[in-house]
VMD Tcl script that draws the C-alpha trace (Angstrom):
set ca {
  {0.00 0.00 0.00}
  {1.24 3.51 -0.82}
  {2.57 5.72 1.98}
  {0.63 8.59 0.43}
  {-3.06 7.85 0.81}
  {-4.13 11.47 1.35}
  {-2.36 14.13 -0.75}
  {-2.85 17.90 -0.68}
  {-2.28 19.97 -3.83}
  {-1.31 23.64 -3.53}
  {-0.85 25.84 -6.61}
  {0.51 29.34 -7.08}
  {-2.60 31.46 -6.66}
  {-2.07 33.95 -9.52}
  {-0.90 31.41 -12.10}
  {-3.35 30.03 -14.68}
  {-0.82 27.35 -15.61}
  {-0.45 26.24 -11.99}
  {-4.23 26.16 -11.59}
  {-4.69 23.91 -14.61}
  {-1.84 21.67 -13.47}
  {-3.35 21.39 -9.99}
  {-6.78 20.31 -11.25}
  {-5.19 17.82 -13.63}
  {-3.00 16.41 -10.85}
  {-5.96 16.04 -8.50}
  {-7.85 14.03 -11.11}
  {-4.78 11.86 -11.81}
  {-4.32 11.05 -8.13}
  {-8.02 10.34 -7.61}
  {-7.98 7.78 -10.43}
  {-5.24 5.97 -8.52}
  {-7.24 5.71 -5.33}
  {-5.58 8.62 -3.52}
  {-7.73 10.97 -1.45}
  {-7.04 14.49 -2.72}
  {-7.34 17.81 -0.91}
  {-7.06 21.10 -2.79}
  {-6.18 24.61 -1.68}
  {-9.01 27.12 -1.63}
  {-8.27 28.58 -5.08}
  {-8.13 25.17 -6.75}
  {-11.24 24.01 -4.90}
  {-13.26 26.93 -6.25}
  {-11.92 26.39 -9.77}
  {-12.79 22.70 -9.69}
  {-16.23 23.32 -8.12}
  {-15.64 20.68 -5.44}
  {-17.34 20.55 -2.01}
  {-15.73 22.36 0.97}
  {-14.77 19.13 2.74}
  {-12.11 18.67 0.06}
  {-10.40 21.92 1.05}
  {-6.86 21.79 2.41}
  {-6.43 23.98 5.49}
  {-3.71 24.33 8.11}
  {-4.90 21.66 10.54}
  {-5.94 19.09 7.94}
  {-3.78 15.94 8.27}
  {-2.32 14.53 5.06}
  {0.59 12.37 3.95}
  {2.11 14.60 1.25}
  {1.80 18.16 -0.05}
  {2.50 18.76 -3.75}
  {3.32 22.41 -4.44}
  {2.95 23.69 -8.01}
  {4.62 26.99 -8.79}
  {8.14 28.01 -7.82}
  {10.39 28.54 -4.85}
  {8.22 31.34 -3.47}
  {5.13 29.15 -3.33}
  {7.12 26.34 -1.72}
  {8.57 28.68 0.90}
  {5.16 29.91 2.01}
  {3.87 26.33 2.33}
  {7.03 25.10 4.05}
  {6.89 27.69 6.85}
  {3.39 26.55 7.75}
  {3.30 22.82 7.03}
  {6.78 21.54 6.27}
  {7.68 20.32 9.76}
  {4.70 17.96 9.80}
  {4.20 16.77 6.22}
  {6.67 16.00 3.39}
  {6.56 18.50 0.53}
  {7.15 17.84 -3.16}
  {7.93 20.99 -5.13}
  {7.16 21.20 -8.86}
  {8.77 24.11 -10.68}
  {6.54 26.01 -13.09}
  {8.66 29.16 -12.90}
  {12.17 30.14 -13.92}
  {15.04 29.24 -11.56}
  {13.67 26.97 -8.83}
  {16.47 25.99 -6.43}
  {14.08 24.38 -3.95}
  {11.57 22.67 -6.22}
  {12.45 19.05 -6.98}
  {10.80 18.47 -10.36}
  {9.79 20.24 -13.52}
  {6.36 19.79 -15.09}
  {7.47 17.06 -17.52}
  {8.93 14.96 -14.68}
  {5.88 15.13 -12.40}
  {3.84 12.06 -13.30}
  {6.68 9.56 -13.81}
  {8.11 10.71 -10.47}
  {4.76 10.36 -8.70}
  {4.43 6.79 -9.96}
  {7.71 6.05 -8.18}
  {6.59 7.92 -5.06}
  {3.33 5.97 -4.83}
  {5.41 2.80 -5.10}
  {7.50 3.91 -2.10}
  {10.60 4.81 -4.12}
  {11.57 8.17 -2.65}
  {13.83 9.86 -0.09}
  {13.12 12.52 2.52}
  {15.58 15.39 2.99}
  {15.40 17.64 6.05}
  {16.11 21.37 5.82}
  {16.60 23.63 8.85}
  {14.26 26.46 9.76}
  {15.23 29.65 11.54}
  {13.33 30.70 14.63}
  {13.10 34.50 14.43}
  {11.90 36.80 17.21}
  {11.57 40.57 17.23}
  {11.63 42.11 20.70}
  {9.34 45.11 20.65}
  {9.92 48.19 22.81}
  {6.18 48.80 23.15}
  {4.56 45.37 23.08}
  {5.00 41.60 23.09}
  {7.63 40.00 20.85}
  {6.73 38.89 17.33}
  {7.80 35.39 16.24}
  {8.40 33.98 12.75}
  {9.89 30.94 11.06}
  {12.18 31.27 8.03}
  {13.34 28.63 5.59}
  {15.60 30.88 3.51}
  {16.50 33.95 5.48}
  {15.67 36.78 7.84}
  {16.73 40.23 6.63}
  {16.99 43.53 8.46}
  {17.24 46.24 5.81}
  {16.37 49.83 5.00}
  {13.62 50.77 2.58}
  {14.30 52.31 -0.82}
  {13.97 55.90 0.45}
  {15.95 55.42 3.70}
  {19.55 56.44 4.16}
  {22.26 54.02 5.25}
  {21.49 52.50 8.66}
  {23.60 51.50 11.66}
  {23.25 48.02 13.14}
  {24.95 46.18 15.97}
  {25.52 42.45 15.56}
  {25.99 40.02 18.43}
  {26.53 36.26 18.41}
  {25.81 34.45 21.68}
  {25.91 37.79 23.46}
  {29.34 38.78 22.14}
  {29.61 41.93 20.04}
  {30.77 41.13 16.50}
  {30.51 44.62 15.05}
  {28.62 47.87 15.07}
  {28.47 48.89 11.43}
  {26.76 51.00 8.78}
  {25.18 49.29 5.77}
  {21.95 48.87 3.83}
  {21.17 45.89 6.07}
  {22.11 42.35 7.08}
  {21.00 38.91 5.89}
  {20.87 35.91 8.24}
  {20.56 32.89 5.97}
  {20.11 29.16 6.38}
  {22.17 26.87 4.13}
  {18.99 26.42 2.06}
  {18.74 30.18 1.59}
  {22.38 30.62 0.70}
  {21.46 30.54 -3.01}
  {18.85 33.28 -2.55}
  {19.43 36.88 -1.38}
  {22.68 35.82 0.34}
  {24.20 34.80 -3.01}
  {23.17 38.07 -4.67}
  {24.78 40.01 -1.80}
  {28.11 38.21 -2.24}
  {27.70 35.52 0.40}
  {28.93 31.93 0.05}
  {26.96 28.95 -1.22}
  {26.45 26.46 1.63}
  {25.73 22.75 1.31}
  {22.18 22.40 2.73}
  {23.05 19.81 5.40}
  {25.61 22.05 7.13}
  {24.52 23.01 10.70}
  {25.33 26.70 10.22}
  {23.98 30.16 9.47}
  {25.67 32.77 7.30}
  {25.56 36.47 8.24}
  {25.95 38.63 5.13}
  {26.07 42.45 5.22}
  {24.23 44.29 2.45}
  {26.42 46.99 0.89}
  {28.45 47.69 4.06}
  {30.12 51.09 4.37}
  {33.31 49.33 5.49}
  {34.62 47.02 2.76}
  {36.46 44.92 5.36}
  {33.14 43.67 6.74}
  {32.63 40.28 5.10}
  {30.10 37.42 5.43}
  {30.54 35.30 8.56}
  {29.50 31.66 9.04}
  {28.46 30.63 12.58}
  {27.00 27.44 14.09}
  {23.21 27.33 13.85}
  {23.12 26.63 17.60}
  {24.23 30.26 18.04}
  {21.87 33.08 18.93}
  {22.29 35.94 16.48}
  {21.03 39.37 17.57}
  {20.67 42.42 15.34}
  {19.84 45.75 16.99}
  {18.84 48.86 15.05}
  {20.99 51.78 16.24}
  {19.64 54.40 13.81}
  {16.74 56.71 14.59}
  {14.18 58.18 12.20}
  {14.75 55.72 9.35}
  {12.25 53.18 8.01}
  {13.69 49.69 8.47}
  {12.07 46.28 7.97}
  {12.55 42.77 9.23}
  {11.63 40.52 6.29}
  {11.15 36.75 6.39}
  {11.88 34.76 3.20}
  {11.13 37.92 1.23}
  {7.41 37.31 1.86}
  {6.36 38.56 5.28}
  {7.66 40.79 8.02}
  {7.27 44.04 9.91}
  {8.97 47.32 10.68}
  {11.74 47.37 13.26}
  {12.21 50.44 15.44}
  {15.17 52.21 17.00}
  {16.72 50.11 19.77}
  {14.69 47.01 18.92}
  {16.44 43.66 18.47}
  {15.73 40.82 16.06}
  {17.16 37.45 17.14}
  {17.65 34.26 15.15}
  {18.60 30.70 16.00}
  {17.88 27.28 14.57}
  {14.26 26.31 15.10}
  {13.14 23.09 16.75}
  {11.41 21.88 13.56}
  {12.78 21.10 10.11}
  {11.15 21.12 6.69}
  {10.86 17.70 5.05}
  {11.34 17.71 1.27}
  {10.50 14.71 -0.93}
  {13.33 13.73 -3.27}
  {12.53 11.77 -6.44}
  {14.58 13.12 -9.35}
  {17.90 11.48 -8.53}
  {19.71 14.79 -9.07}
  {22.28 15.80 -6.48}
  {22.63 19.25 -4.95}
  {25.63 19.92 -7.18}
  {23.74 18.75 -10.26}
  {21.23 21.46 -9.43}
  {23.89 24.13 -8.97}
  {25.52 23.30 -12.28}
  {22.20 23.43 -14.07}
  {20.79 26.54 -12.40}
  {23.98 28.60 -12.29}
  {25.34 27.35 -15.65}
  {28.67 26.29 -14.22}
  {31.03 24.95 -16.86}
  {28.93 26.17 -19.80}
}
mol new
graphics top color blue
foreach p $ca { graphics top sphere $p radius 0.5 }
foreach p [lrange $ca 0 end-1] q [lrange $ca 1 end] { graphics top cylinder $p $q radius 0.2 }
display resetview
């Protein structure tokens, strides 16, 4: 019997292609005796009853995400510690998604036959200590970023690791990235690429005023604290580039490895370095 008897399908909400692929996938799984749950957008498109809707507390055995890395990130922060996720890339780059559209059905045949692997990816536990209220907590799969807005001037931050001052510096901001997120904003800002299984975080300044300030890799058991030392500038704490809040003068955002991990389904047989060569065009 298959390990995946109840499968949820989540599609990128503003993509017609993802919507069509999601409906088609639901029908394909149903024909194979799999109970299918659909996200709200797909459910409305398919005209199915509300009991088939996939919501946060609905138990299932697998979540198939159709879209790109952004769609997978949003699902992973909410569900990934409880349910394996299979990402299907319908976008452009797709470092996190496992399959492309053409590979989906042959790979699912293998998955339903039990021929798959599970890979764990670390999450960051992020907390913003407010000066005028309770702390705000987030989880990040890629990164947590403290950065100025487009109209703000350069800002001053202090960085501490396990309570020890690393530096007080001026920059456009600072990225705290997981190994998974090292190929995202961190890479664009000049940070290193990290193998995803490494138990570390990388701290990458964004356009620092001092050119001697370079990315730093620390154990993910560390507690990283970033305090905003600049007044009267608009600064944001952003999680995975998708959610976040403003951070005020004297407030501190802290990051450490979370207790949960995201579980990704692996079916393609490609290694991490296969993906890097293909996505970054190494050797071409």
